Structure formats: C-alpha cells, structure tokens
C-alpha positions in Angstrom: 106.0 127.6 101.1 109.0 127.5 103.4 112.5 126.6 102.1 114.8 125.0 104.7 118.5 124.0 104.6 121.1 122.2 106.7 124.7 121.3 106.2 125.1 117.7 105.1 126.8 116.7 108.4 124.2 118.4 110.6 120.8 117.1 111.7 118.8 120.3 112.4 117.0 122.1 109.7 117.1 126.0 109.5 115.0 128.4 107.5 116.7 129.6 104.3 117.8 133.2 104.7 118.6 133.8 101.0 121.6 132.9 98.8 123.4 136.1 99.4 123.2 135.8 103.3 124.5 132.2 103.4 128.0 131.8 104.9 128.6 128.4 103.2 128.3 127.5 99.5 124.9 126.1 98.4 126.4 122.8 97.1 127.5 121.9 100.7 123.9 121.9 102.0 120.8 119.8 101.7 117.4 121.6 101.1 113.8 120.7 101.6 110.4 122.5 100.9 107.5 122.6 103.4 104.1 124.0 103.2 103.4 127.4 104.9 102.5 126.1 108.3 105.4 123.5 108.2 103.1 120.5 108.6 103.8 118.7 105.3 107.1 118.1 103.4 106.5 118.9 99.8 110.0 118.1 98.6 112.2 115.8 100.8 115.9 116.3 101.1 117.7 117.3 97.8 120.0 119.7 96.1 119.2 123.4 95.7 118.6 123.0 92.0 116.2 120.1 92.4 114.2 121.7 95.2 113.9 125.1 93.4 112.8 123.3 90.2 109.9 121.7 92.1 109.1 125.0 93.8 108.7 126.7 90.4 106.5 123.9 89.2 104.2 124.2 92.2 104.0 128.0 91.8 103.2 127.7 88.1 100.3 125.4 88.6 99.0 127.2 91.6 98.5 130.4 89.5 97.2 128.6 86.4 
C-alpha cells in the first residue's frame, strides 16, 4: 500500500516520506491510501489518524 499526502491548500499528491522527514506538521496535511500499483484508492482524503487506523485494519485482516 502507498500512503500519500498533500497540504490542504495544494492539489497535487506526493508520496509520504515518513513522519520524521516531513517539513510541515501532520495536522496541516490531508492523507490518502492507495493500493501498491496506485490504481485504486483504498481510503479517500482524511486525517493521518483516520488513514493509519484503516491501514492497520487492512494489514490485520490481510495476515489473518
């Protein structure tokens, strides 16, 4: 899965480099989750907490 982010004022999505490498706080960005080949949006635009919660749910059931 691919996690992408963008500033709330921007239009272009970028791949998420990691929390420690971000130059802006996480609460000023929107996030989304895509499948590995970036063809399907698994979680549309939302906050970091909401998207990561869904990411953990998908990972849990994938390995069950």
